[in-house]
C-alpha positions in Angstrom: -8.8 -6.2 3.8 -7.3 -9.4 2.4 -8.5 -10.6 -0.9 -9.0 -14.4 -1.0 -8.8 -16.6 -4.0 -11.1 -19.7 -4.1 -10.8 -22.5 -6.6 -13.6 -23.5 -8.9 -14.5 -26.6 -6.9 -15.0 -24.6 -3.7 -17.2 -22.1 -5.6 -19.3 -24.9 -7.1 -19.7 -26.5 -3.7 -20.7 -23.2 -2.1 -23.4 -22.6 -4.8 -24.7 -26.2 -4.3 -24.8 -25.6 -0.5 -26.8 -22.4 -1.2 -29.2 -24.3 -3.5 -29.7 -27.1 -1.0 -30.3 -24.7 1.9 -31.9 -21.6 0.5 -35.4 -22.5 1.8 -34.5 -22.6 5.4 -31.3 -20.5 5.8 -30.4 -16.9 4.9 -27.6 -16.2 2.6 -25.8 -14.5 5.5 -26.0 -17.6 7.6 -24.8 -19.8 4.8 -21.9 -17.5 3.9 -20.9 -17.4 7.6 -20.9 -21.2 7.7 -18.7 -21.3 4.6 -16.3 -18.6 5.9 -16.9 -16.2 3.0 -18.7 -12.9 2.6 -22.4 -12.8 1.8 -21.8 -10.6 -1.3 -19.2 -13.2 -2.6 -21.7 -16.0 -2.3 -24.4 -13.9 -3.9 -22.1 -13.1 -6.8 -21.3 -16.8 -7.4 -25.0 -17.7 -7.2 -25.9 -14.9 -9.7 -23.1 -16.0 -12.0 -24.3 -19.6 -11.8 -27.9 -18.6 -12.5 -26.9 -16.5 -15.5 -24.3 -18.8 -17.1 -24.9 -22.2 -15.6 -21.3 -22.2 -14.3 -19.5 -20.5 -11.4 -16.4 -19.6 -13.5 -12.9 -19.1 -12.6 -13.1 -15.7 -10.9 -11.3 -12.7 -12.1 -9.6 -12.6 -15.4 -10.2 -14.5 -18.7 -7.7 -17.3 -18.3 -8.3 -20.8 -19.4 -6.3 -22.3 -16.5 -4.3 -21.4 -13.4 -1.2 -21.9 -15.5 -2.3 -19.2 -17.9 -3.1 -16.9 -15.1 0.3 -17.4 -13.5 2.0 -16.8 -16.9 0.2 -13.5 -17.2 1.1 -12.5 -13.7 4.8 -13.3 -14.3 4.7 -11.4 -17.6 3.2 -8.4 -15.8 5.9 -8.6 -13.1 8.7 -8.8 -15.7 7.3 -5.8 -17.6 7.2 -3.8 -14.3 10.8 -4.8 -13.5 12.0 -3.9 -16.9 10.3 -0.5 -16.6 12.0 0.1 -13.3 15.4 -0.8 -14.8 14.9 1.7 -17.6 14.1 4.4 -15.0 17.2 3.6 -13.1 19.3 3.7 -16.2 18.0 7.1 -17.0 18.6 8.3 -13.5 22.2 7.1 -13.6 22.7 8.9 -16.9 21.3 12.1 -15.5 23.3 11.9 -12.2 26.6 11.1 -14.0 26.6 14.3 -16.0 
């Protein structure tokens, strides 16, 4: 299953679409029209009702730039760990 990432504007529009149509459409119909899962739309609506905003999705990042920086740091940390394992393996094999 592919995980999709939706920007804040799309989420806000989806919640507004729900609010505008909730009296005469089911959430399943609305989510189908939007091309998203019903549980995803329900989650965005619940978050909006609780906080008054849709939010950025996963993570506690102030911006997409911060999220990308965190991803790159994680990728660098993983690569450095792999290099350390390879260095140890070379040391063991050269003995």
